[in-house]
MMTF fields as JSON, N, C-alpha, C and O atoms, coordinates in Angstrom:
{
  "mmtfVersion": "1.0.0",
  "mmtfProducer": "UNKNOWN",
  "numBonds": 291,
  "numAtoms": 292,
  "numGroups": 73,
  "numChains": 1,
  "numModels": 1,
  "chainsPerModel": [1],
  "groupsPerChain": [73],
  "chainIdList": ["A"],
  "bondAtomList": [4, 2, 8, 6, 12, 10, 16, 14, 20, 18, 24, 22, 28, 26, 32, 30, 36, 34, 40, 38, 44, 42, 48, 46, 52, 50, 56, 54, 60, 58, 64, 62, 68, 66, 72, 70, 76, 74, 80, 78, 84, 82, 88, 86, 92, 90, 96, 94, 100, 98, 104, 102, 108, 106, 112, 110, 116, 114, 120, 118, 124, 122, 128, 126, 132, 130, 136, 134, 140, 138, 144, 142, 148, 146, 152, 150, 156, 154, 160, 158, 164, 162, 168, 166, 172, 170, 176, 174, 180, 178, 184, 182, 188, 186, 192, 190, 196, 194, 200, 198, 204, 202, 208, 206, 212, 210, 216, 214, 220, 218, 224, 222, 228, 226, 232, 230, 236, 234, 240, 238, 244, 242, 248, 246, 252, 250, 256, 254, 260, 258, 264, 262, 268, 266, 272, 270, 276, 274, 280, 278, 284, 282, 288, 286],
  "bondOrderList": [1, 1, 1, 1, 1, 1, 1, 1, 1, 1, 1, 1, 1, 1, 1, 1, 1, 1, 1, 1, 1, 1, 1, 1, 1, 1, 1, 1, 1, 1, 1, 1, 1, 1, 1, 1, 1, 1, 1, 1, 1, 1, 1, 1, 1, 1, 1, 1, 1, 1, 1, 1, 1, 1, 1, 1, 1, 1, 1, 1, 1, 1, 1, 1, 1, 1, 1, 1, 1, 1, 1, 1],
  "groupList": [{"groupName": "MET", "atomNameList": ["N", "CA", "C", "O"], "elementList": ["N", "C", "C", "O"], "formalChargeList": [0, 0, 0, 0], "bondAtomList": [1, 0, 2, 1, 3, 2], "bondOrderList": [1, 1, 2], "singleLetterCode": "M", "chemCompType": "L-PEPTIDE LINKING"}, {"groupName": "ILE", "atomNameList": ["N", "CA", "C", "O"], "elementList": ["N", "C", "C", "O"], "formalChargeList": [0, 0, 0, 0], "bondAtomList": [1, 0, 2, 1, 3, 2], "bondOrderList": [1, 1, 2], "singleLetterCode": "I", "chemCompType": "L-PEPTIDE LINKING"}, {"groupName": "ALA", "atomNameList": ["N", "CA", "C", "O"], "elementList": ["N", "C", "C", "O"], "formalChargeList": [0, 0, 0, 0], "bondAtomList": [1, 0, 2, 1, 3, 2], "bondOrderList": [1, 1, 2], "singleLetterCode": "A", "chemCompType": "L-PEPTIDE LINKING"}, {"groupName": "THR", "atomNameList": ["N", "CA", "C", "O"], "elementList": ["N", "C", "C", "O"], "formalChargeList": [0, 0, 0, 0], "bondAtomList": [1, 0, 2, 1, 3, 2], "bondOrderList": [1, 1, 2], "singleLetterCode": "T", "chemCompType": "L-PEPTIDE LINKING"}, {"groupName": "LEU", "atomNameList": ["N", "CA", "C", "O"], "elementList": ["N", "C", "C", "O"], "formalChargeList": [0, 0, 0, 0], "bondAtomList": [1, 0, 2, 1, 3, 2], "bondOrderList": [1, 1, 2], "singleLetterCode": "L", "chemCompType": "L-PEPTIDE LINKING"}, {"groupName": "GLY", "atomNameList": ["N", "CA", "C", "O"], "elementList": ["N", "C", "C", "O"], "formalChargeList": [0, 0, 0, 0], "bondAtomList": [1, 0, 2, 1, 3, 2], "bondOrderList": [1, 1, 2], "singleLetterCode": "G", "chemCompType": "PEPTIDE LINKING"}, {"groupName": "SER", "atomNameList": ["N", "CA", "C", "O"], "elementList": ["N", "C", "C", "O"], "formalChargeList": [0, 0, 0, 0], "bondAtomList": [1, 0, 2, 1, 3, 2], "bondOrderList": [1, 1, 2], "singleLetterCode": "S", "chemCompType": "L-PEPTIDE LINKING"}, {"groupName": "ARG", "atomNameList": ["N", "CA", "C", "O"], "elementList": ["N", "C", "C", "O"], "formalChargeList": [0, 0, 0, 0], "bondAtomList": [1, 0, 2, 1, 3, 2], "bondOrderList": [1, 1, 2], "singleLetterCode": "R", "chemCompType": "L-PEPTIDE LINKING"}, {"groupName": "VAL", "atomNameList": ["N", "CA", "C", "O"], "elementList": ["N", "C", "C", "O"], "formalChargeList": [0, 0, 0, 0], "bondAtomList": [1, 0, 2, 1, 3, 2], "bondOrderList": [1, 1, 2], "singleLetterCode": "V", "chemCompType": "L-PEPTIDE LINKING"}, {"groupName": "HIS", "atomNameList": ["N", "CA", "C", "O"], "elementList": ["N", "C", "C", "O"], "formalChargeList": [0, 0, 0, 0], "bondAtomList": [1, 0, 2, 1, 3, 2], "bondOrderList": [1, 1, 2], "singleLetterCode": "H", "chemCompType": "L-PEPTIDE LINKING"}, {"groupName": "GLU", "atomNameList": ["N", "CA", "C", "O"], "elementList": ["N", "C", "C", "O"], "formalChargeList": [0, 0, 0, 0], "bondAtomList": [1, 0, 2, 1, 3, 2], "bondOrderList": [1, 1, 2], "singleLetterCode": "E", "chemCompType": "L-PEPTIDE LINKING"}, {"groupName": "PHE", "atomNameList": ["N", "CA", "C", "O"], "elementList": ["N", "C", "C", "O"], "formalChargeList": [0, 0, 0, 0], "bondAtomList": [1, 0, 2, 1, 3, 2], "bondOrderList": [1, 1, 2], "singleLetterCode": "F", "chemCompType": "L-PEPTIDE LINKING"}, {"groupName": "GLN", "atomNameList": ["N", "CA", "C", "O"], "elementList": ["N", "C", "C", "O"], "formalChargeList": [0, 0, 0, 0], "bondAtomList": [1, 0, 2, 1, 3, 2], "bondOrderList": [1, 1, 2], "singleLetterCode": "Q", "chemCompType": "L-PEPTIDE LINKING"}, {"groupName": "LYS", "atomNameList": ["N", "CA", "C", "O"], "elementList": ["N", "C", "C", "O"], "formalChargeList": [0, 0, 0, 0], "bondAtomList": [1, 0, 2, 1, 3, 2], "bondOrderList": [1, 1, 2], "singleLetterCode": "K", "chemCompType": "L-PEPTIDE LINKING"}, {"groupName": "ASP", "atomNameList": ["N", "CA", "C", "O"], "elementList": ["N", "C", "C", "O"], "formalChargeList": [0, 0, 0, 0], "bondAtomList": [1, 0, 2, 1, 3, 2], "bondOrderList": [1, 1, 2], "singleLetterCode": "D", "chemCompType": "L-PEPTIDE LINKING"}, {"groupName": "PRO", "atomNameList": ["N", "CA", "C", "O"], "elementList": ["N", "C", "C", "O"], "formalChargeList": [0, 0, 0, 0], "bondAtomList": [1, 0, 2, 1, 3, 2], "bondOrderList": [1, 1, 2], "singleLetterCode": "P", "chemCompType": "L-PEPTIDE LINKING"}, {"groupName": "TYR", "atomNameList": ["N", "CA", "C", "O"], "elementList": ["N", "C", "C", "O"], "formalChargeList": [0, 0, 0, 0], "bondAtomList": [1, 0, 2, 1, 3, 2], "bondOrderList": [1, 1, 2], "singleLetterCode": "Y", "chemCompType": "L-PEPTIDE LINKING"}, {"groupName": "TRP", "atomNameList": ["N", "CA", "C", "O"], "elementList": ["N", "C", "C", "O"], "formalChargeList": [0, 0, 0, 0], "bondAtomList": [1, 0, 2, 1, 3, 2], "bondOrderList": [1, 1, 2], "singleLetterCode": "W", "chemCompType": "L-PEPTIDE LINKING"}],
  "groupTypeList": [0, 1, 2, 3, 0, 1, 4, 5, 6, 7, 4, 8, 5, 3, 9, 10, 1, 2, 8, 0, 11, 5, 8, 6, 7, 12, 7, 2, 12, 12, 1, 2, 2, 5, 13, 14, 11, 15, 13, 15, 16, 14, 8, 4, 9, 0, 5, 13, 8, 17, 7, 7, 13, 2, 8, 10, 12, 17, 5, 7, 10, 9, 5, 7, 3, 15, 2, 14, 3, 15, 15, 8, 5],
  "groupIdList": [1, 2, 3, 4, 5, 6, 7, 8, 9, 10, 11, 12, 13, 14, 15, 16, 17, 18, 19, 20, 21, 22, 23, 24, 25, 26, 27, 28, 29, 30, 31, 32, 33, 34, 35, 36, 37, 38, 39, 40, 41, 42, 43, 44, 45, 46, 47, 48, 49, 50, 51, 52, 53, 54, 55, 56, 57, 58, 59, 60, 61, 62, 63, 64, 65, 66, 67, 68, 69, 70, 71, 72, 73],
  "secStructList": [7, 2, 2, 2, 2, 2, 2, 2, 2, 2, 3, 3, 7, 2, 2, 2, 2, 2, 2, 2, 2, 6, 7, 7, 2, 2, 2, 2, 2, 2, 2, 2, 6, 1, 6, 6, 1, 7, 7, 7, 1, 3, 3, 3, 6, 6, 3, 3, 3, 3, 3, 2, 2, 2, 2, 2, 2, 2, 2, 2, 2, 6, 6, 7, 7, 7, 7, 7, 7, 7, 7, 7, 7],
  "xCoordList": [0.809, 0.0, 0.858, 0.592, 1.875, 2.739, 3.464, 3.588, 3.943, 4.626, 3.685, 4.108, 2.421, 1.445, 1.258, 1.154, 1.212, 1.044, 2.251, 2.097, 3.433, 4.642, 4.698, 4.911, 4.512, 4.54, 3.397, 3.56, 2.242, 1.096, 1.38, 0.838, 2.204, 2.522, 3.58, 3.774, 4.251, 5.311, 4.874, 5.567, 3.732, 3.227, 1.953, 1.171, 1.746, 0.545, -0.051, 0.661, -1.377, -2.097, -2.611, -2.261, -3.429, -3.901, -4.774, -4.779, -5.508, -6.302, -5.391, -5.643, -4.337, -3.412, -2.678, -2.42, -2.338, -1.692, -2.636, -2.212, -3.903, -4.894, -4.964, -4.995, -4.988, -5.034, -3.754, -3.801, -2.607, -1.316, -1.226, -0.704, -1.733, -1.578, -2.843, -2.86, -3.902, -5.127, -5.811, -6.315, -5.823, -6.456, -7.478, -7.54, -8.275, -9.235, -8.499, -7.342, -9.169, -8.561, -8.289, -7.278, -9.18, -8.97, -7.717, -6.94, -7.521, -6.331, -5.081, -4.037, -5.179, -4.042, -3.666, -2.484, -4.656, -4.382, -3.673, -2.773, -4.075, -3.413, -1.966, -1.059, -1.763, -0.404, 0.467, 1.595, -0.059, 0.702, 1.017, 1.968, 0.234, 0.472, 1.548, 1.967, 1.997, 3.008, 4.339, 4.704, 5.06, 6.342, 7.389, 8.283, 7.282, 8.284, 7.895, 8.656, 6.724, 6.296, 7.066, 7.4, 7.349, 8.091, 7.397, 6.173, 8.198, 7.664, 6.969, 7.417, 5.893, 5.223, 6.154, 6.999, 5.98, 6.72, 6.211, 6.984, 4.883, 4.272, 2.905, 2.349, 2.38, 1.025, 0.227, 0.516, -0.775, -1.621, -2.947, -3.211, -3.761, -5.08, -5.867, -6.587, -5.732, -6.47, -5.837, -6.445, -4.65, -4.002, -2.535, -1.963, -1.947, -0.53, -0.321, -1.189, 0.854, 1.269, 2.68, 3.493, 2.952, 4.246, 4.829, 4.108, 6.131, 6.787, 6.441, 6.61, 5.96, 5.554, 6.693, 6.469, 7.902, 9.029, 9.311, 9.637, 9.189, 9.433, 8.387, 8.705, 7.131, 6.057, 6.242, 6.061, 6.596, 6.832, 7.989, 7.909, 9.065, 10.211, 9.807, 10.171, 9.055, 8.569, 7.744, 7.892, 6.893, 6.065, 6.9, 6.626, 7.912, 8.782, 9.493, 9.619, 9.958, 10.669, 9.761, 10.245, 8.46, 7.504, 6.564, 5.489, 6.984, 6.213, 4.894, 3.997, 4.763, 3.558, 3.942, 4.36, 3.794, 4.158, 3.14, 1.95, 3.592, 2.662, 2.02, 2.689, 0.729, 0.03, 0.605, 1.112, 0.518, 1.016, -0.015, -0.813, 0.022, -0.939, -0.224, 0.892, -0.868, -0.244, -0.24, -1.123, 0.748, 0.769, -0.47, -0.996, -0.935, -2.084, -1.592, -0.563, -2.287, -1.875, -2.011, -1.683],
  "yCoordList": [-1.188, 0.0, 1.26, 2.192, 1.292, 2.47, 2.659, 3.786, 1.57, 1.678, 2.251, 3.058, 1.854, 2.387, 3.873, 4.625, 4.317, 5.748, 6.537, 7.614, 6.018, 6.72, 6.776, 7.847, 5.644, 5.634, 6.449, 7.101, 6.425, 7.19, 8.671, 9.351, 9.182, 10.604, 10.921, 12.083, 9.908, 10.114, 9.781, 10.115, 9.128, 8.735, 9.498, 9.809, 9.799, 10.515, 9.858, 9.3, 9.932, 9.504, 10.732, 11.859, 10.522, 11.66, 12.62, 13.822, 12.11, 13.017, 13.999, 15.204, 13.486, 14.348, 15.302, 16.449, 14.844, 15.716, 16.862, 18.013, 16.543, 17.578, 18.617, 19.817, 18.172, 19.097, 19.918, 21.125, 19.266, 19.954, 21.109, 22.173, 20.903, 21.902, 22.694, 23.531, 22.435, 23.21, 23.002, 23.947, 21.747, 21.417, 20.307, 19.722, 20.027, 18.931, 17.596, 17.521, 16.56, 15.23, 14.809, 14.165, 15.168, 14.839, 15.53, 14.927, 16.8, 17.531, 16.92, 16.841, 16.494, 15.845, 14.563, 14.248, 13.828, 12.615, 12.949, 12.224, 14.038, 14.464, 14.858, 14.492, 15.601, 16.027, 14.803, 14.719, 13.857, 12.664, 11.779, 10.997, 11.897, 11.099, 11.705, 11.081, 12.912, 13.58, 12.852, 12.233, 12.933, 12.231, 12.727, 11.974, 14.0, 14.549, 14.417, 14.831, 13.847, 13.66, 12.477, 11.533, 12.526, 11.41, 10.062, 9.98, 9.038, 7.684, 7.302, 7.704, 6.539, 6.114, 5.275, 4.529, 5.416, 4.591, 3.161, 2.206, 3.027, 1.712, 1.84, 2.934, 0.729, 0.685, -0.272, -1.466, 0.277, -0.504, -0.791, -0.285, -1.587, -1.883, -0.589, -0.457, 0.362, 1.625, 2.612, 3.635, 2.334, 3.216, 3.448, 2.796, 4.379, 4.699, 5.585, 6.369, 5.436, 6.313, 6.799, 6.088, 8.033, 8.671, 9.093, 9.267, 9.255, 9.819, 11.305, 12.032, 11.74, 13.137, 14.084, 15.068, 13.802, 14.701, 14.835, 15.925, 13.747, 13.801, 14.666, 15.425, 14.548, 15.346, 16.818, 17.686, 17.11, 18.495, 19.104, 20.249, 18.331, 18.809, 19.089, 20.124, 18.171, 18.364, 19.651, 20.433, 19.861, 21.061, 22.332, 23.272, 22.362, 23.55, 23.777, 24.918, 22.712, 22.83, 23.272, 23.784, 23.081, 23.404, 24.546, 24.696, 25.348, 26.529, 26.235, 27.079, 25.068, 24.698, 24.548, 23.479, 25.618, 25.592, 24.758, 25.074, 23.705, 22.891, 23.716, 24.505, 23.521, 24.188, 23.66, 22.54, 24.468, 24.074, 23.158, 23.582, 21.896, 20.934, 19.93, 19.504, 19.56, 18.559, 17.211, 16.923, 16.376, 15.044, 14.26, 14.402, 13.444, 12.59, 11.311, 10.782, 10.796, 9.522, 9.384, 8.333],
  "zCoordList": [0.0, 0.0, 0.0, -0.759, 0.839, 0.901, -0.426, -0.908, -1.022, -2.317, -3.362, -4.189, -3.343, -4.291, -4.077, -5.046, -2.827, -2.544, -3.03, -3.605, -2.809, -3.242, -4.76, -5.329, -5.423, -6.876, -7.447, -8.478, -6.798, -7.272, -7.358, -8.229, -6.488, -6.529, -7.584, -7.941, -8.075, -9.059, -10.477, -11.438, -10.611, -11.917, -12.228, -11.329, -13.506, -13.925, -15.154, -15.988, -15.252, -16.436, -17.169, -16.819, -18.172, -18.964, -18.151, -18.42, -17.165, -16.33, -15.596, -15.599, -14.97, -14.239, -15.175, -14.809, -16.376, -17.357, -17.727, -17.836, -17.917, -18.239, -17.131, -17.405, -15.901, -14.767, -14.692, -14.453, -14.896, -14.817, -15.804, -15.473, -17.014, -18.06, -18.349, -19.251, -17.587, -17.745, -19.085, -19.691, -19.545, -20.821, -20.587, -19.505, -21.612, -21.505, -21.526, -21.94, -21.083, -21.114, -22.558, -22.839, -23.459, -24.863, -25.398, -26.138, -25.021, -25.473, -24.844, -25.492, -23.599, -22.944, -23.677, -23.809, -24.149, -24.919, -26.229, -26.654, -26.865, -28.102, -27.826, -28.574, -26.752, -26.387, -26.118, -26.603, -25.344, -24.968, -26.174, -26.138, -27.228, -28.435, -29.328, -30.303, -29.007, -29.825, -29.797, -28.797, -30.908, -31.032, -30.038, -29.652, -29.618, -28.709, -27.236, -26.361, -26.952, -25.567, -24.971, -25.687, -23.663, -23.053, -23.281, -23.374, -23.367, -23.5, -22.187, -21.113, -22.265, -21.035, -20.159, -20.655, -18.863, -17.903, -17.976, -17.896, -18.132, -18.207, -18.864, -18.961, -19.307, -19.849, -18.971, -18.9, -18.31, -17.42, -18.108, -19.198, -17.479, -18.036, -18.25, -19.239, -17.329, -17.437, -18.409, -18.724, -18.884, -19.847, -19.525, -18.652, -20.237, -20.076, -18.851, -18.468, -18.253, -17.167, -17.455, -18.044, -17.024, -17.24, -15.91, -14.927, -15.886, -14.695, -14.637, -15.616, -13.487, -13.3, -13.673, -14.378, -13.213, -13.482, -14.977, -15.448, -15.723, -17.17, -17.86, -18.775, -17.417, -18.009, -17.647, -18.501, -16.405, -16.005, -16.797, -17.242, -16.969, -17.747, -19.187, -19.745, -19.792, -21.154, -21.231, -22.17, -20.259, -20.241, -20.217, -20.962, -19.369, -19.304, -20.628, -21.073, -21.261, -22.533, -23.677, -24.686, -23.532, -24.593, -24.22, -24.8, -23.246, -22.887, -22.192, -22.188, -21.612, -20.871, -19.406, -18.962, -18.681, -17.274, -16.511, -16.517, -15.858, -15.09, -13.969, -13.301, -13.78, -12.693, -11.376, -11.307, -10.365, -9.046, -8.4, -7.565, -8.806, -8.292, -7.404, -7.703, -6.321, -5.46, -6.146, -6.954, -5.834, -6.435, -6.068, -4.964, -6.975, -6.726, -6.1, -6.521, -5.113, -4.556, -3.151, -2.599]
}
């Protein structure tokens, strides 16, 4: 359980990406499908997940400042 909580705060799905960048979930899916977006950390039954830090770094490099949101988990 503790490992899930720790990893949960470090991993994000498209919902969290949408919240981070202030876009719709559909737009977050489009962004995540881009060739320059970080590769997923893993693919789960519910979908792809990415490392939060990689997504935040990508956002800074592409002029998308992540919102100051607390980690989910």
